[in-house]
N, C-alpha and C positions, 0 to 999 in steps of 0.2 A: 676608644683608645685609652689604655691605662696611663695614668700620670707617672712620669719617671720620678724616682726617688732623688731628692736633692743631694748635693755633695755632703752636707753636714749630716743628713740622715744616713747616707752610705757609710760615713765614718763611724757614727754611733752603732749602726747595724753591724759593722765589721768587728767593732770592739765587743759587742754583745755576743756575736757568733763565736769570736775567738775564746771568750770566757766560757761560753756554753760548751764549746768543743773540748776545752781543757778539763772542765769539771766532769763532763760526760766520760771523757777518757779515763779520769781518775776513778770514777765510779765503776766503769766497766772492768778496769784493771783490779780494783780492790774488791769489788762485790763478790766475785767467785771465792776469793781467799777468805773473806769474812764468813761466807756461807759454809765453806769447808771447816772453818774453825768452830762455827756454831754446831755443826754436826759432830765434830770431835768432842766438844764439851758435853753435848748431850749424851754421847756414847760413854764418856767417863762417869757422868752423873748416874747413868743407868747401871753401870758396872758397880759403882759404890752402893747403890740402893740394892742391887742383887746380892751383894755380900751381907748387907744387913738382913735381908730377907732370909739368907741361908741360915743365919744364926737363930732367926725366929723359928724356923721349921726344923732345926736339927734335932731337938729332943723328940719332936713328934715322929720324925722319920725313924729315929733310933728305936723308939718303942713300937714302931709298927702301927701307929695310929691310922685309922682309916680315913676315907675321904670326908666323913661327916665331921671329923674333928679339924681337918686342914681348911675346909671351906670358910669357916668364920675368920680364921686367921688371915688368909690371903685376901678375902674381900675387904677386911679392915685395912690391911696393908695397901691394897690397891687404891682405896679411897685416899689414904694418907699421902702417897707418893704421886698420884695421878697417873698411874701407868697400869698396864695389864700385867698380872702376876700369874705365873705358871710354875707348879712343882712337878718334876718328872723323875720317875724311878730310874735306877741305873740301867734297866733294860729297855727304857725308852717309852714305858707306858706313862700316860698323863695321869697323875695322882690327883691334882687339883688345878682349877683354872678360874680366875676371877671372872672370866667372860662366859664360862660354861659351867653348869652345875647339874647335879642329879644324874639321871640316866644318859644325858647327852655326852658325859665323859667317855662312856664306853664306845661311842661312835667315832671319837677322835683317832686319827691314825697314829701309829707309832712314831715318836719323835727322835728315835736313836740316830736317824740319818741327817737331822738338821745340823747345819754347819756349826751354829752356836753351841748346840748340845754336845757335839763331838768334841769341840774345844774344851768345854767344861769337864767332860768325862775324862779327858786327857790330863786334867789337873790344872788347866789354866783358865783364862777368861775368854769365853767365845762371843764374838759379835757378828752380826750379819744384817743385811737390809733386804727385805723382799715383801712381796705382797701376801697378806694373810688370807687364806682361803676361808677362814672361820668368820673374820670380820670384814672382808672385802676391802681392805685398805692397806696402803704401804707403810710398813712398820720398821722401826729400828730395834733389833734384839740384842740383849746382853745376858749372858748365862754364866754362872759360877758353880763349882761343885759344892755340895753339902757334905762336910766330913764330920764323922763322929769317931773319935779316938783314932785318927789317921786313916780311917776307911771312908771311901765315897759311898754315901747312902742314898744320894739322890742329886738333882740338879735344881737350883732355883733360877728361874728365867724372868726377866722383866722386858717389856716391850712398850714402846711409846710411838704414837703416830708421827710420821714425818711432816704432817700438816702443821704442826706447831713450829717446826724449823722453817717451813716455807712462810709461815706467817711472820717470823722474825726477819726473814729476808724482805718480805714486803714492807714491813715497818722500816727497815734500813733504806729501801728505795724511796719510801715517802719522805723520810727525813732528808735524803739526799736531794730529792726534787724540790723540797721547800728551800734548802740551802742554795741550790742552783738558781731558783727564782729570785731569792734575795740578792744573790751575787750579780745576776743579770740586771736587775733594777739598779743596783748600786753602780755597776759598770757603765750602764747607759747614762745615768745622771752625771757621773763624773766626766765621761767623754763628751757629753752634750755641753757641759760648761767649759771644758778645756778647748773644744774645737771651734767655738764660736768665732774668735778673731782669725784663726787660720782659714776657716771656711769662707769668711767674708772676702779675704784677699784672694783666695782661689776663685771664688765666684766672679770677682771682677775680672780676673784674667780670662776665665772661660767666656764671659760675655764679650770681651774684646776679641777673643779668637772667633766667637760666632759671627761677629761684625766683619772680621777679615774674611771668613769663609763666605759670607753673603755678598762680598764684593766691596764693603765699606772700609777701605784702607785708612781712612782718615780717623778712625776710632783710636783713642789712647787710654792707657791705664793710669790712674792716679796713684802715685808712689807715696805710701803712708808709712812704710816700714824701713828699717835700716838693716834688717837681717837678709837671709838668702832669698826670701820671697821678694823683698824690695829690689834687690839686685836682678832677679829674674824679670820683674816688671820693667826695669829700665832696659834690660837687654831686648825684651819683646817690642817695646816702643821704638827702639833704634832699628830693629829688624823691620818693622812696619814702615818706617821712613824709607829705608833702602828698597824694600819691596814695592812700595808705592811708585818710586821713581822708575824702577825696572819695568813694572807693569805698564806704565804710561808709555815707556819706549817701545815695549813689545807690541802694544796695541797700535802705535803708529806704524811700525814695520809690518804688522799683520794686515792693517788696512790697505797699505800700498800693495802688499803681495796679493791680497784678494782681489783688489781692483784690476791688477795686471792679469791674474788668472781668469777672472770673469770676462775680460775683454778679448781673451785669445780665441781664435778660431780653431785651435788645435787642443787635443786633450792632453792632460798632464796627470800622471799617476806616480806616486812615490810610495815605496815600501821600505821598511827597516830590514836589518840583516836577518830577521826571522821570517820575512815574507809578509808581515802584517802591513796592511795599507794604512799610511799615515796621511795621505793627502790625495784628493781627486777633485779636479776643478769642475765647475758646472757643466762645461761643454762635454766633458767625457762622461759625466753622470747621465746627462740627458741623451747623449747620442747612443751610448751602449746600454741604456735603460738599467743603470745600476741602482739598487736600493740600499741606501746607508752603507756604503763601502768602507768608510773609515773605521778602523778597529778590527776588521775581519781579515782572514788570510786571503791573499790574492786568489788562491785556488777556489774559494768560495765566491769570489767576485767575478772573475773572468775565467770561465772554464774553457780555455783554449790552449792547446799544447804549444803552439808557436810562441804565444806571449810568455807562457811559463818557462820555455827554453831560454828566451831572451833574459828574463829576470834571473834565473838560476845561474846562467853563464856570466852575467855581470856581477852578481853577488860572489861567485866563485873566484873569478879572474881579476875583477876590478878594472876591466877594460871596456872601452866603448864598443857597443854592439848595435847593428842596424839590420832590419829585415822588413819585407813585405809580408803581412799576415792577413789571411782572409778569415773573417769571422762568419762562419757558415750560418749560424742562427740569425744573423742580421743581413747576410748576403752582401757584405760590404768589405772592401779591402783597405787596410791602413798600412802607411809607411811609418814604422816604429823605430825610434832611436832610444836606446838604453844607455845611460851613463851612471857611474857610481856617484854617491854623495855621502858625506860624513854623517855619521849618526852621533849619539851621545858620546862624550869623551871616554875613551877606553873601550868603546864597543866597536864591533866590526862594521864596515860601511854598508849602506843600503843601496838602493837603486831608484833612479827616477827615469820615467819613460815619457816620451812625447808621441802622441798619436796624430798623424795627419791623414784625414780621409781622402784617399786616392781612388775611390770608387768611380766617381763621375770622370775624373781625368783619364783613368785607365779605360773606362768604357768609351770615351770619345776617341782615345788613341786607337783602340781596337776598331771602332767604327770607321775612323779615318783610314787605317791600313786596309781594312776589308773593302772600304769604298773605293780607294785608289786602285787596289788590286782588281776589283771587279770592273770598275770603269775602264781601266787599262785593258783588261781582257776583252771587254765588250767592244772597245774601239780597235783593238789590234785585229780582231777577226775581219771586219769588213775592210780595214786598211790593207790587210794582207791580200784579201781577194781583189780589191781594186788594183793594187800594185801588180798582181799577177796578170790581170786582164789587160792593164796598160802595157806591161812587157810583152804580152802576146801580140798586141797591136803593133808595138814597135818592131817586133820581129817579123812582121809581114802580114799579119792577119788583117791589117787595114785595107790591104789590097783585095781582100775577099769581102765584098759587100754584105753578104748574108751573115758570115762569121762576125765581121766587124759590128754589124747591127746587134747581133746577139750578145756580144761582149759589152757593148755600150749599154744595153739593157741591164745587164748584170751589174755594171758599174753604177748605173743610176739607182738600181734597187739597193745596193749597199750604201750608197751616199744617202739615200732617203733614210735608211736605217740609222746611219750615223747622225743625221739631222734630228730624227725623232729622239734618239738617245740624248743628244745635247739639249733638245727642248725639255725633255723630262728632267734632266739635271738641273736646268735653269728654273723649272717649276719647283723642284725641291728646295733649291736655294732661296727662291722667293718666299716659299711657305715657311722656311726655317728662320729667315731674317728679313724678309721683305715687308711690304705694306700690311697693314692690319686689315682684317676682314671688314667688309662694309655690311654690318648687321642690319637686317630688316625683316619684318614679318612676311613670310613666303608660304605659298601653298605648294607642297611637294608634288601634288598631283599635276599642277600646271607645268612644273619643270620636267617631270617624267613624261608627260604628254609630248612636250617639245623634243626631248631626246629621242623618244621612240619614233617620232616623225622623221628626225634627221637620219636615223639608221634604217628607215623603211626600205630605201633603194638597195643598200647592201644586202639586207635580209632577203629581199625579193630575188636578187640575182643568184643567191645560194639556194633559193627554194625553202627558206626558213620562214615559219610563221612567227611574226613579232607583234605583240600587242601589250596594251597598258590596261590594268584593272584597278580602279579606285574603290576602296572600301570605306571611304570616309575619313581619310587621314586629316588630322587637324593641322591648322596653320603653325609654323615653327619659326623661331627666330634664327636666321641663318644668313650666310652670303649667297645669294641666288647663283652667281657665277661659279662659286666653288662647289655648290650642290650639284650644278649642271655638270662640272668636271668629274665629280664622283660617279654619276650615273653614266656619263659618256665612257669612262673607263671600264665600268662593269658591264654595260651593254655591249661595248666593243669586244671584250673578252668572250662574252656569252655567244655573240654572233660568229667570232672566229673559230671557236672550238665546238660549235654545234654542227652536226653533219647535215647533209641535204635532207629535206622534208622533216627537219627537226622543229622544235618549238622553243621560243624564248618569251617569257612573260615578266613584265615589270608590274609589281603590286604595291600600291601605297595604302596603308591601313593605320589605325590608331595603335599606338604602342603603350608601354607601361608608363604610369605616372603622367599621363596626358601628352607624351611625346608622340612624334610621328615615326612609323617603321616602314622602310622601304626594302623590298625583296626583288632580286633579279634572279630568276630560276631558268635553267636550260635543261635539256635531256641529252647533253654531250657525254663524253667518255667518263666524266667524274674524276674525283681526286681520292687517292688512297688515304686512309686514316693517318698514317705517319707523316703526311705532307700537309694536312689541313691546318695545323697550327703555325706553319712556316710560310705559307703562300704570301703573307703580307710583308716578308722580309725583302730588303732591297736586293735585286738581282737574283732572287730565288726562283727557279723554274722547276716545275714538276717533270716536264719533258723538254729538255733543253733544245734538242734538234728540231722538234716540231714548233717550239715557240719562236726560234729564229727564222724558221721557214715561213711562219705566219707574220713575221716583222715585229714581234714583241721585243721590248727593251728590258723587261724584268723589273721595271720601276713603277708600272701602272698601279698595282695593288698597294705598293708602299706609299704612293702619293695619296691614294684613297684613305688609307689608315691615318695618314698624317692629318689630312683635312678633317676627317670625322673626329679625331681626338681634339683638334682645335675647336670643334663645335661642342665639345663635351658629351659626345655620343659614343656608341659602341658599334663595332663591326665584327662579324664572325661569318664562317663558312660552314655549310652542311652538305655533305656529299656522299654518295655511294658509287663505287666503280661500276660503270656500265649503265647507270640510271640517271646521271646528270648531277648538277651542282646548283645549290641555291646560296647566293650571297645576301646577307642581311645587314642593315645598319639602321640606327636610330638617331633622330635629331630632336634634342630637347625643345619643349615648348617655349621655355624662357631661359636664355643663356646668361650666366652671371655677368660676362664681360658687357653684354648688351644693356643689362640693368645698371651696371656702373657708368657706362657712357651716357645713358639716359639721365 
């Protein structure tokens, strides 16, 4: 990681950069003007030298001297002035050139069309800049007419390479760079000396500010100066005193608030006027499985339209709102109350929501309503039948012995059904809140053998084959009486629903993870797929008419499921219409409750 430049260093750097920028701007602005001036001066010099050259060659041109006589003159002149010299006839032919001699002159093109030559032939001074095809370099040209007795007898032209002008520019830049370097060094030294006291005071303030940012509000600045910086140091110290006091008060209030929110069994969510979450208590974060909700918009935290509607309605109206919202992803229902709460001074109000988990309460209420409705219905049917038979007997049927006996049989049948229903209801009540199971190690095969023996007579009377097959089921920790009750319910159902000459088989075998698995299979009518997941619900019947005819209460399989779940096992059904049903359940080898009691 690069080391950060100190405050003093930044001050020196700022001064140096400012000086550098000023000098560079001056150079950039003045440089082109100086270069244009140098070019202009060079052009003026060339023009003056061209006039002198015109006088030198005037007599020679007037006499019609040939190239042989002109070459020594212009070569010597070229060496004296350090420029290329060319003498051109009025028709544009090159008569002499310091850069070309002899037969090469004849190869030169006619110069009558050159800008500087045209200007000279017109009687003035012609100047131009272009690249010389002969020398292959950029040149500055100056041409003047050569007059003899008022008549133009030729043109004297001088040209000089622009490289010399560029060299002058480079020399200017080098001088400017040296001046810039000296100015920067001087600026840096002066700034370094002048900034020392100021930088020391500012560094102390910065250090105190770092201490405050790190939580050390006890740090203070030593006041050494009587100027503005000293006054600033005193103000910072006073602010730190006040801030320390307020932070202590806020910490106390926050600690109390967090303790209250953590102890709550309800969720609390607060958002500001923009919908950004500013608070979520641990219960809400844990229950709704929220990940770092604070600082994010509520739509990113709780993607539920019902919650969003409550928040938006409260933010818009400022009124209290309440609703029951089901969070589908969690499968839970919450009673939510939303009320406005003040935000920062001058800002619109936010909203705070309380979440009360009503899932279990609503489930129990629904179960209670369903249970009461189903129990009432199950009791109403036999009571109505009994009342009808009693009224028939009271109306005279008692005088007919055969009819009276049949009615009394019906009354007994319905009374037995009511008694069985009450017994099952009492069993469910005891399972849900009665005595604890008496856990002990039990062989499921022995319990199954006893149950099969107890139902042997009923099966024989219906012509049903009932047998038990043990495939080496291991011992399990269970309540033997409750295990017997499970098997009695399952075997009783199998015998009831299996037709004559059918088969019922109870199989005990090893299950997964060392548990014991028990199967009760029959070849009765079977259960349709849409009913298989619901047969263990209270009062649920696949064929209601046939179930009542056989004396079923609709609670047997519900009792079975309840007992098995208390054992930590699993129960399920597999069936095909017309091919029979198999009921399976498992009993763990070691149940946690048993281990805790041991």
